C-alpha positions as a printed NumPy array, in Angstrom:
array([[ 17.672,   4.342,  16.587],
       [ 15.574,   6.489,  14.443],
       [ 13.988,   5.916,  11.259],
       [ 12.971,   8.587,   9.176],
       [ 10.218,   7.796,   6.745],
       [  7.821,   9.836,   4.112],
       [  4.068,   9.952,   4.484],
       [  2.551,   6.215,   5.312],
       [ -0.052,   6.552,   2.565],
       [  2.312,   6.726,  -0.091],
       [  5.675,   5.977,   1.054],
       [  6.226,   2.211,  -0.043],
       [ 10.14 ,   2.217,   0.51 ],
       [  9.492,   3.659,   3.772],
       [  7.006,   1.053,   4.948],
       [  9.421,  -1.793,   4.32 ],
       [ 11.91 ,  -1.194,   7.241],
       [  8.897,   0.085,   9.506],
       [  6.995,  -2.741,   9.214],
       [  9.765,  -5.044,   9.735],
       [ 11.197,  -3.467,  12.549],
       [  7.661,  -2.934,  14.096],
       [  6.758,  -6.682,  13.743],
       [  9.972,  -8.221,  15.117],
       [  9.947,  -5.783,  18.016],
       [ 12.802,  -3.784,  17.414],
       [ 13.227,  -0.405,  19.428],
       [ 13.291,   2.371,  17.069],
       [ 12.05 ,   6.032,  17.09 ],
       [  9.915,   7.25 ,  14.23 ],
       [ 10.733,  10.421,  12.235],
       [  8.159,  11.377,   9.954],
       [  9.173,  13.644,   7.209],
       [  6.11 ,  14.927,   5.225],
       [  6.534,  14.664,   1.378],
       [  6.844,  17.88 ,  -0.182],
       [  9.12 ,  17.722,  -3.313],
       [  9.725,  21.456,  -4.167],
       [ 13.279,  22.32 ,  -4.59 ],
       [ 14.406,  23.745,  -1.191],
       [ 11.137,  21.988,   0.43 ],
       [ 11.419,  21.409,   4.422],
       [ 11.204,  17.516,   3.393],
       [ 14.386,  18.043,   1.022],
       [ 16.256,  20.155,   3.382],
       [ 15.592,  17.652,   6.468],
       [ 16.525,  14.529,   4.233],
       [ 19.675,  16.143,   2.956],
       [ 20.777,  16.535,   6.527],
       [ 20.923,  12.7  ,   6.986],
       [ 21.156,  11.233,   3.389],
       [ 23.49 ,  12.091,   0.379],
       [ 20.78 ,  10.06 ,  -1.624],
       [ 18.026,  13.037,  -0.494],
       [ 15.449,  10.137,   0.002],
       [ 13.655,   8.275,   2.545],
       [ 14.134,   5.772,   4.5  ],
       [ 17.014,   6.566,   6.41 ],
       [ 18.177,   4.416,   9.632],
       [ 19.976,   6.363,  12.096],
       [ 21.959,   4.571,  14.506],
       [ 22.524,   5.101,  18.234],
       [ 25.867,   6.916,  17.378],
       [ 24.351,   9.172,  14.469],
       [ 25.834,   6.756,  11.54 ],
       [ 23.258,   6.584,   8.987],
       [ 22.113,   3.824,   6.651],
       [ 19.966,   4.514,   3.601],
       [ 18.348,   2.116,   1.211],
       [ 16.13 ,  -0.494,   2.276],
       [ 18.406,  -3.404,   1.299],
       [ 21.144,  -1.937,   3.295],
       [ 18.799,  -0.882,   6.38 ],
       [ 17.661,  -4.839,   6.402],
       [ 20.7  ,  -6.063,   6.337],
       [ 22.311,  -3.714,   9.142],
       [ 19.217,  -4.797,  11.153],
       [ 20.13 ,  -8.485,  10.629],
       [ 23.645,  -7.695,  11.77 ],
       [ 22.73 ,  -5.719,  14.879],
       [ 19.832,  -8.318,  15.932],
       [ 20.782, -11.532,  14.64 ],
       [ 17.832, -13.536,  16.856],
       [ 15.434, -11.236,  15.993],
       [ 14.288, -13.313,  12.517],
       [ 14.917, -10.897,   9.701],
       [ 16.239, -13.488,   7.791],
       [ 15.281, -17.275,   7.733],
       [ 17.6  , -19.749,   9.883],
       [ 18.058, -22.065,   6.926],
       [ 20.924, -21.023,   4.948],
       [ 19.057, -22.094,   1.826],
       [ 15.875, -19.999,   2.866],
       [ 17.955, -17.291,   3.716],
       [ 19.197, -17.07 ,   0.31 ],
       [ 15.912, -17.588,  -1.4  ],
       [ 14.361, -14.623,   0.846],
       [ 17.107, -12.473,  -0.249],
       [ 16.735, -13.197,  -3.905],
       [ 12.95 , -12.366,  -3.322],
       [ 13.782,  -9.062,  -1.553],
       [ 16.443,  -8.2  ,  -4.604],
       [ 13.968,  -8.832,  -7.432],
       [ 11.38 ,  -6.901,  -5.733],
       [ 14.076,  -3.995,  -4.899],
       [ 14.987,  -3.809,  -8.707],
       [ 12.134,  -5.145, -10.432],
       [  8.55 ,  -4.861, -11.069],
       [  8.595,  -1.208, -12.586],
       [  5.424,  -1.707, -14.366],
       [  3.425,  -2.138, -11.448],
       [  5.281,   0.394,  -9.8  ],
       [  4.451,   3.08 , -11.984],
       [  1.289,   2.103, -12.972],
       [ -0.198,   1.519,  -9.471],
       [  1.665,   3.789,  -7.165],
       [  1.091,   3.   ,  -3.262],
       [ -2.016,   4.887,  -2.022],
       [ -3.472,   3.145,   0.997],
       [ -6.353,   5.713,   1.499],
       [ -7.62 ,   5.22 ,  -1.979],
       [-10.081,   3.008,  -3.455],
       [ -9.336,   2.669,  -7.384],
       [-10.818,  -0.229,  -8.876],
       [-11.945,   1.183, -12.174],
       [ -8.343,   2.39 , -12.553],
       [ -7.067,  -1.178, -11.912],
       [ -9.347,  -2.262, -14.465],
       [ -8.201,  -0.196, -16.95 ],
       [ -4.359,  -0.646, -16.083],
       [ -4.871,  -4.246, -16.171],
       [ -6.444,  -4.297, -19.623],
       [ -4.085,  -1.966, -20.905],
       [ -0.673,  -3.121, -19.675],
       [  0.395,  -6.052, -20.64 ],
       [  3.874,  -5.572, -18.293],
       [  1.562,  -5.084, -15.307],
       [ -0.109,  -8.335, -15.703],
       [  3.407,  -9.949, -16.113],
       [  4.562,  -8.365, -12.707],
       [  1.466,  -9.584, -11.098],
       [  2.255, -13.345, -12.591],
       [  5.768, -13.39 , -11.404],
       [  4.715, -11.987,  -8.046],
       [  2.209, -14.703,  -7.71 ],
       [  4.532, -17.27 ,  -8.831],
       [  7.404, -16.268,  -6.157],
       [  4.935, -16.176,  -3.368],
       [  3.378, -19.73 ,  -4.079],
       [  6.751, -21.298,  -4.33 ],
       [  7.937, -19.861,  -0.997],
       [  4.665, -20.494,   0.465],
       [  4.578, -23.938,  -0.596],
       [  8.239, -24.798,   0.253],
       [  7.996, -22.988,   3.788],
       [  4.582, -24.086,   4.862],
       [  3.514, -20.386,   5.145],
       [  1.48 , -18.709,   6.837],
       [  4.381, -15.924,   5.712],
       [  6.663, -16.24 ,   2.652],
       [  9.55 , -18.318,   4.959],
       [  6.998, -19.26 ,   7.868],
       [  7.535, -16.298,  10.231],
       [  6.815, -12.659,   9.291],
       [ 10.492, -11.524,   8.011],
       [ 12.182,  -9.163,   5.649],
       [ 10.57 , -10.768,   2.375],
       [  7.177, -10.261,   3.59 ],
       [  7.914,  -6.737,   4.49 ],
       [  9.492,  -6.096,   1.091],
       [  6.138,  -7.065,  -0.402],
       [  4.   ,  -5.38 ,   1.977],
       [  3.499,  -2.509,  -0.731],
       [  2.544,  -4.994,  -3.315],
       [ -0.253,  -6.153,  -0.937],
       [ -1.327,  -2.191,  -0.983],
       [ -1.391,  -1.942,  -4.382],
       [ -3.634,  -5.306,  -4.833],
       [ -6.108,  -4.049,  -2.772],
       [ -6.203,  -0.334,  -3.693],
       [ -6.574,  -1.177,  -7.445],
       [ -8.685,  -4.493,  -6.912],
       [ -5.937,  -6.304,  -9.384],
       [ -6.93 , -10.094, -10.273],
       [ -5.169, -12.586,  -8.112],
       [ -5.648, -16.255,  -7.201],
       [ -7.108, -17.654,  -4.05 ],
       [ -3.658, -18.247,  -2.939],
       [ -2.665, -14.938,  -3.571],
       [ -5.752, -13.801,  -1.688],
       [ -5.279, -15.606,   1.62 ],
       [ -1.534, -14.391,   1.532],
       [ -2.429, -10.842,   0.941],
       [ -5.196, -10.738,   3.792],
       [ -2.616, -12.437,   6.045],
       [ -0.179,  -9.597,   5.31 ],
       [ -2.714,  -7.087,   5.69 ],
       [ -4.041,  -8.461,   9.203],
       [ -0.206,  -8.532,  10.539],
       [  0.436,  -6.425,  13.274],
       [  3.142,  -4.429,  12.056],
       [  1.44 ,  -3.861,   8.47 ],
       [ -2.102,  -3.521,  10.415],
       [ -0.465,  -0.481,  12.259],
       [  1.061,   0.926,   9.165],
       [ -2.388,   0.797,   7.346],
       [ -3.981,   2.562,  10.463],
       [ -1.628,   5.162,  10.794],
       [ -1.532,   6.041,   7.   ],
       [ -5.313,   6.61 ,   7.505],
       [ -5.061,   9.098,   9.731],
       [ -2.724,  11.299,   8.055],
       [ -5.546,  12.824,   5.473],
       [ -2.812,  14.655,   3.527],
       [ -2.952,  14.909,  -0.207],
       [  0.481,  15.38 ,  -2.192],
       [ -0.218,  16.03 ,  -5.817],
       [  2.676,  14.19 ,  -6.874],
       [  1.696,  10.987,  -5.612],
       [ -1.808,  11.262,  -6.632],
       [ -1.616,  10.586, -10.617],
       [ -5.372,   9.311, -10.643],
       [ -7.439,  11.802,  -8.43 ],
       [ -7.764,  15.745,  -8.597],
       [ -6.781,  17.973,  -5.359],
       [-10.029,  18.092,  -3.189]])
């Protein structure tokens, strides 16, 4: 299998299947497509050849069949590797994990818009301003903390449903945002954030993001080009 992704520093959608596959030991070849959003750019041309949606990530299966969208990729992995632990074994926990992923997939727009993922950056001043000025961001974080707290209490941890799985991978970019912008969080949240940050798949993604040293203007609303 091949997984086409964008810049690790910025691409929150790419991060989800990558860290999941890496954490679970699923075999894949990474295809890095550097972000370049100009019409007709090499990025747009490359993605258009494998995805009608024109976005990353894209999973290319062994026979060349392509799957786009992170939820579809996750379900495909669960079907192809049923023993890997993509979802919890318990039916109720599995349904709850899918619910958490779906809520992440479609929600938390304020946090996404005002705190775009930028692993290399440290933006506590921006985070403090965003936190003070945008109630919707505070509401998004409160809801995320509620989801995490309830899942951790029910499972006993250390991750949302025990072992690292799809739900943790889906919220890994949120962990990055909380750290980059130094947003307020409870002690329970902070401990979970640290476990995710240092988990093998996420730690590998972070390490590689920090080596990119690439500046994509469209993904840098808070910093001028060097």
